[in-house]
C-alpha positions in Angstrom: 9.4 22.2 -28.3 6.4 24.6 -28.4 4.2 22.9 -30.9 1.1 24.5 -29.5 1.7 28.1 -28.7 -2.0 28.7 -27.7 -2.8 27.6 -24.2 -6.4 26.6 -24.4 -8.4 26.8 -21.2 -11.2 24.5 -22.4 -10.7 21.1 -24.0 -10.5 21.4 -27.8 -9.9 19.1 -30.8 -6.6 18.8 -32.5 -6.0 17.2 -36.0 -2.5 15.7 -36.4 -1.5 14.7 -39.8 1.6 12.4 -40.2 3.7 11.4 -43.3 4.4 7.7 -43.4 7.9 6.8 -44.0 9.7 3.5 -44.8 8.9 0.9 -42.0 5.8 2.6 -40.8 3.4 0.3 -39.0 -0.2 1.7 -39.2 -1.5 -0.8 -36.5 1.0 0.0 -33.8 0.7 3.7 -34.5 -3.0 3.6 -34.1 -2.7 1.5 -30.8 -0.4 4.1 -29.3 -3.1 6.9 -29.8 -5.9 4.5 -28.8 -4.1 3.8 -25.6 -3.8 7.6 -24.5 -5.3 8.2 -20.9 -5.7 11.5 -19.1 -5.9 15.0 -20.6 -5.6 13.8 -24.2 -7.9 11.1 -26.0 -8.1 9.8 -29.5 -11.4 10.5 -31.2 -10.6 9.3 -34.7 -7.8 7.7 -36.7 -7.3 6.8 -40.2 -5.2 7.1 -43.5 -5.6 10.1 -45.6 -7.0 9.3 -49.0 -4.7 9.6 -52.1 -1.8 10.4 -49.9 0.9 8.6 -47.9 -0.3 10.1 -44.6 -2.3 9.2 -41.6 -4.6 11.6 -39.6 -5.6 11.4 -35.9 -8.2 13.6 -34.2 -7.5 14.1 -30.6 -9.4 15.8 -27.7 -7.0 17.8 -25.6 -7.4 19.9 -22.4 -3.6 20.6 -22.0 -1.1 21.7 -24.6 1.8 20.4 -22.6 0.4 17.0 -22.4 -0.2 17.0 -26.1 3.4 18.0 -26.9 4.7 15.1 -24.6 2.5 12.6 -26.5 3.8 13.7 -29.8 7.5 13.7 -28.5 6.8 10.1 -27.1 5.2 8.8 -30.3 7.2 5.6 -31.1 6.9 6.1 -34.9 8.3 9.6 -34.7 11.1 8.4 -32.4 12.0 5.6 -34.8 11.9 7.7 -37.7 9.0 5.9 -39.6 6.8 8.9 -39.6 7.0 12.6 -39.6 4.4 15.1 -38.1 3.3 17.2 -41.0 0.7 19.4 -39.6 -1.1 20.3 -36.3 -4.6 21.7 -36.7 -6.2 23.0 -33.4 -9.9 23.3 -33.6 -12.3 25.3 -31.2 -15.6 24.0 -32.4 
């Protein structure tokens, strides 16, 4: 899976937007991202207003590590959420 085709050399922010599906547990999803260690760390997490979606902002220094974190997301693996969008920011 090549979700981040650009290999950033400097740490950058990434916004992930997830669609909530049946059985989604907001608290456990947030805890998964809060527990990140190493080259990816969670900066912010919350629900998207007026939408059935969740947004998390991560600081990442390795695209490969970010891909593994998304692939190992328990909510994605269980089918209770879908990753809708990835927005890398170099600000």
